[in-house]
C-alpha positions in Angstrom: 0.0 0.0 0.0 1.5 3.4 -1.0 2.1 6.0 1.6 -0.6 8.7 2.2 0.1 12.0 0.4 0.3 13.7 3.7 3.3 11.6 4.6 5.2 12.2 1.4 4.4 15.9 1.5 5.7 16.2 5.1 8.9 14.3 4.0 9.4 16.6 1.0 9.1 19.6 3.4 11.1 17.8 6.2 8.4 19.1 8.5 8.8 17.1 11.8 5.3 18.0 13.2 3.5 17.2 10.0 5.4 14.0 9.5 4.6 12.7 13.0 0.9 13.5 12.7 0.7 12.1 9.1 2.6 8.8 9.8 0.6 7.9 12.9 -2.6 6.7 11.2 -0.5 4.8 8.6 1.0 2.7 11.4 -2.0 2.5 13.7 -5.5 3.8 12.8 -6.9 2.8 16.2 -4.2 4.6 18.1 -4.6 7.7 15.9 -8.2 8.0 16.9 -7.2 8.1 20.6 -4.4 10.6 20.1 -6.8 13.1 18.6 -8.7 13.6 21.9 -5.6 14.3 24.0 -4.9 18.1 24.3 -1.8 20.2 23.9 1.5 18.9 25.2 -0.1 15.7 26.5 -1.3 14.8 23.0 2.1 15.6 21.4 3.9 13.6 24.1 1.8 10.5 23.6 2.1 10.9 19.8 5.9 11.0 20.0 6.0 8.3 22.7 4.0 5.9 20.5 6.1 6.6 17.4 9.3 6.0 19.4 8.0 2.7 20.7 6.9 1.7 17.2 10.4 2.4 16.0 11.8 0.0 18.6 9.2 -2.6 17.7 10.1 -2.3 14.0 13.7 -3.1 14.8 12.7 -6.1 17.0 10.4 -7.6 14.4 12.6 -7.0 11.3 13.1 -10.3 9.4 16.5 -11.5 8.2 18.6 -9.3 10.4 21.3 -10.9 12.6 20.7 -10.5 16.4 24.0 -8.7 17.0 23.0 -6.2 14.3 19.7 -5.6 15.9 21.4 -5.2 19.3 23.7 -2.5 17.8 20.6 -0.8 16.3 19.0 -0.7 19.7 22.1 0.8 21.2 22.3 3.5 18.6 18.6 4.2 18.8 18.8 4.9 22.6 22.0 6.9 22.1 20.3 8.9 19.4 18.4 11.0 21.9 21.5 12.9 22.7 24.2 11.8 20.2 24.0 13.0 16.6 26.6 10.4 15.5 24.5 7.6 16.9 21.5 8.9 15.1 23.4 8.9 11.8 24.5 5.3 12.4 21.0 4.3 13.3 19.5 5.9 10.2 22.1 4.2 8.0 21.6 0.9 9.8 17.8 0.7 9.4 18.0 1.1 5.6 18.6 -2.6 5.5 15.4 -3.5 7.2 12.4 -4.9 5.3 8.8 -5.1 6.2 5.7 -2.8 6.2 6.3 0.4 4.2 4.7 2.7 6.8 6.7 1.2 9.6 9.9 1.4 7.6 9.3 5.0 6.6 8.8 5.9 10.2 11.9 4.1 11.3 14.1 5.6 8.6 12.9 9.1 9.6 13.6 8.7 13.3 15.4 12.1 13.1 12.1 13.9 12.4 10.4 12.1 15.4 13.3 13.1 17.6 13.2 16.7 16.3 9.6 16.9 17.2 10.2 15.2 20.6 12.9 17.7 21.5 10.2 20.4 21.6 8.4 18.8 24.5 8.8 20.1 28.1 12.0 18.6 29.6 10.2 16.7 32.3 8.0 15.1 29.7 11.0 14.1 27.6 12.6 12.5 30.7 9.5 10.4 31.3 9.3 9.2 27.7 13.0 8.5 27.4 13.1 6.4 30.6 10.3 4.1 29.5 11.4 3.9 25.8 14.8 2.9 27.1 13.3 0.3 29.4 11.3 -1.2 26.5 14.3 -1.2 24.1 16.6 -2.8 26.6 14.1 -5.6 27.2 13.6 -6.1 23.4 17.4 -6.2 22.9 17.6 -8.9 25.7 15.1 -11.1 24.0 16.5 -10.6 20.5 19.9 -11.9 21.8 18.3 -14.6 23.9 16.5 -16.1 21.0 18.7 -15.5 17.9 16.6 -17.8 15.7 13.3 -16.2 16.6 11.6 -15.6 19.9 10.4 -18.8 21.6 9.0 -18.0 25.0 9.7 -21.0 27.4 7.7 -20.4 30.6 4.8 -18.4 31.8 7.1 -16.3 34.0 9.2 -15.5 30.9 6.0 -14.6 29.1 5.1 -12.1 31.8 8.6 -10.6 31.7 8.4 -10.2 27.9 5.0 -8.5 28.2 6.3 -6.1 30.8 9.1 -4.9 28.5 6.9 -4.5 25.4 3.6 -3.4 27.0 3.8 -2.9 30.8 6.3 -0.1 30.2 3.8 1.7 28.1 1.2 1.5 30.9 3.7 3.1 33.3 4.7 5.7 30.8 1.2 6.8 30.0 0.3 7.0 33.6 3.3 9.1 34.3 2.3 11.4 31.5 -1.3 11.6 32.9 0.1 12.7 36.2 2.5 15.2 34.5 -0.1 16.9 32.4 -3.6 16.4 34.0 -4.6 18.6 37.0 -7.2 16.0 37.9 -4.5 13.3 38.5 -2.7 14.4 41.7 -0.3 12.4 43.8 -2.9 10.3 45.5 -4.8 9.4 42.3 -1.5 8.8 40.5 -0.5 6.2 43.1 -3.9 4.4 42.7 -3.5 4.3 38.9 0.0 3.0 39.1 -1.2 -0.1 40.8 -3.0 -1.3 37.7 -1.4 0.6 34.8 0.8 -2.4 34.0 -2.1 -4.8 33.8 -4.0 -2.3 31.6 -1.3 -2.4 29.0 -0.4 -6.1 29.3 -4.1 -7.1 28.9 -4.1 -5.5 25.5 -0.8 -7.1 24.6 -2.0 -10.6 25.6 -5.1 -10.3 23.6 -3.0 -9.2 20.6 -0.7 -12.2 21.0 -3.6 -14.6 21.3 -5.4 -13.4 18.2 -2.2 -13.4 16.1 -0.6 -16.7 17.1 -0.4 -17.8 13.4 0.6 -14.4 12.1 3.5 -14.1 14.5 4.7 -17.7 13.8 4.5 -17.4 10.0 5.5 -13.8 9.4 7.8 -12.9 12.3 9.1 -16.4 13.2 8.1 -15.7 16.8 6.1 -17.9 19.2 4.9 -16.3 22.4 2.8 -19.1 23.7 5.1 -20.6 26.3 6.6 -24.0 25.5 5.8 -25.3 29.0 2.0 -24.8 28.3 2.2 -26.5 24.9 4.2 -29.5 26.3 1.7 -29.8 29.2 -1.0 -30.5 26.5 1.0 -32.7 24.3 2.3 -30.2 21.7 5.3 -28.1 21.0 6.1 -24.6 19.6 7.3 -26.2 16.3 3.8 -27.8 15.9 1.7 -24.9 17.1 -0.1 -24.7 13.7 -0.3 -28.4 13.0 -3.9 -29.3 12.1 -3.8 -32.7 13.8 -2.9 -31.0 17.1 -5.5 -28.2 16.9 -7.4 -29.3 20.0 -4.2 -29.7 22.1 -2.9 -26.3 21.0 -6.2 -24.7 21.7 -6.1 -26.2 25.2 -2.6 -24.8 25.7 -3.9 -21.3 25.3 -6.4 -21.6 28.2 -4.0 -20.2 30.8 -3.1 -17.2 28.7 -6.8 -16.6 28.1 -7.4 -16.6 31.8 -4.5 -14.2 32.3 -6.1 -11.9 29.7 -9.5 -12.0 31.4 -7.8 -11.2 34.7 -5.8 -8.3 33.3 -8.7 -6.9 31.4 -10.7 -6.7 34.7 -7.8 -4.8 36.2 -7.8 -2.6 33.1 -11.5 -1.9 33.5 -10.9 -0.8 37.1 -7.9 1.3 35.9 -10.3 3.1 33.5 -12.9 3.7 36.3 -10.2 5.0 38.6 -9.4 7.8 36.1 -11.2 10.9 37.4 -14.3 11.8 35.3 -12.9 15.3 35.0 -10.0 13.9 32.9 -12.4 13.5 30.0 -9.7 13.2 27.2 -7.8 10.5 29.1 -10.9 8.4 29.7 -11.8 8.8 26.0 -8.3 7.7 25.0 -8.4 4.6 27.2 -11.9 3.3 26.6 -11.7 2.2 22.9 -8.7 -0.1 23.2 -10.2 -1.7 26.3 -13.6 -2.3 24.6 -11.8 -3.7 21.5 -9.8 -6.1 23.6 -12.9 -7.3 25.4 -14.7 -7.9 22.1 -11.7 -9.7 20.6 -11.1 -12.0 23.6 -14.9 -12.8 23.6 -14.6 -14.0 20.0 -11.3 -15.6 20.5 -12.5 -18.1 23.2 -15.0 -19.4 20.6 -12.5 -19.6 17.8 -9.5 -21.6 16.6 -8.7 -19.3 13.6 -5.6 -18.0 15.4 -4.1 -21.5 15.3 -4.6 -22.1 11.6 -2.1 -21.0 8.9 -3.0 -17.5 7.8 -5.7 -17.2 10.5 -6.4 -14.4 13.0 -9.3 -13.3 15.1 -10.9 -9.9 14.2 -14.1 -8.3 15.2 -16.3 -6.7 12.5 -15.8 -3.1 11.4 -19.4 -2.5 12.3 -18.7 -3.5 15.9 -15.5 -1.4 16.0 -17.6 1.6 14.9 -20.4 0.8 17.3 -17.9 0.6 20.2 -16.2 3.8 19.2 -19.5 5.7 19.2 -21.0 4.1 22.3 -17.8 4.2 24.3 -17.4 7.9 23.6 -20.9 8.5 24.8 -20.6 6.5 28.0 -16.9 7.1 28.9 -17.8 9.6 31.6 -20.3 7.4 33.4 -18.9 4.6 35.6 -22.2 2.7 35.5 -22.3 3.2 31.8 -18.8 1.8 31.3 -19.6 -1.2 33.6 -22.8 -1.9 31.6 -21.0 -1.7 28.2 -18.1 -3.9 29.2 -20.5 -6.5 30.6 -22.6 -6.3 27.4 -19.6 -6.6 25.1 -18.2 -9.5 27.0 -21.4 -11.5 26.4 -22.0 -11.0 22.7 -21.3 -8.9 19.6 -22.2 -5.2 20.0 -23.4 -3.7 16.7 -25.6 -0.7 16.4 -28.2 -0.7 13.6 -27.0 2.5 12.2 -23.3 1.9 12.5 
């Protein structure tokens, strides 16, 4: 798919702000919807933070690149925040990456993202840099640990991996809420921090579960722990084997339960956000609802364990959840009702 004209125009102008805003919907339409509701410096901070995390993710997922080369790219990426020479090396190094055009375009123009990032308040920069570094160090660790493709061995290792790639985002966002929202003072911030990791990791586990086949086939990565598969008579090398479908499906049960548990924590996290923090609630509610809907369908499906398969909810339900979630986001009872309803069955408005 070609790049949107807004991206190519921003690149031609070397306009950092326009590039960041234009590339976002090309790499994540859902996240772009949420960013729009966040005001001022908070919106710009979350925009840049997401793009920087996506750059790290693109390096991690790049096919055909030796682990030591990826490790060096991670080192240069982190040094690029303050070292122009490291940024030059990183920009040159990522030219060899292959994959999705939008993700590659973002990664090859890291300099524009960092230019935009440098305009944020210093304390905001410090928050984002800390958590992007934590994420990148973790990704680097797993790339080197599994040079032939990530193969998570235990549930504990799975949780560690999810912390690095998702839990860090939960902490980062919550730190930014505290930094930029007058409604989230020290006491409320402490409450939110208790569940912010679960909020982000719930979304990650649902994504991993729905894309088991995609990750195995396209990224040569298996995140379902080997110990769970072995306990049910299968292995990671046979996770898509048709004759082992029922065993592989059973092996997912513990991760499904983990996802339900973390989603409940995520629901409480959302309800703990003050209703005065309207934009933050709006930002958080759609991914939560989409995760509930996806997990609901996933427990009735085996598509994610079949070659080329994945679990996706309908566009109509996505639109229905977007509209209804926005209307009910400020009502705790409304959020509780909608989550319970989505968990039971598909939620599609007649006019959506």
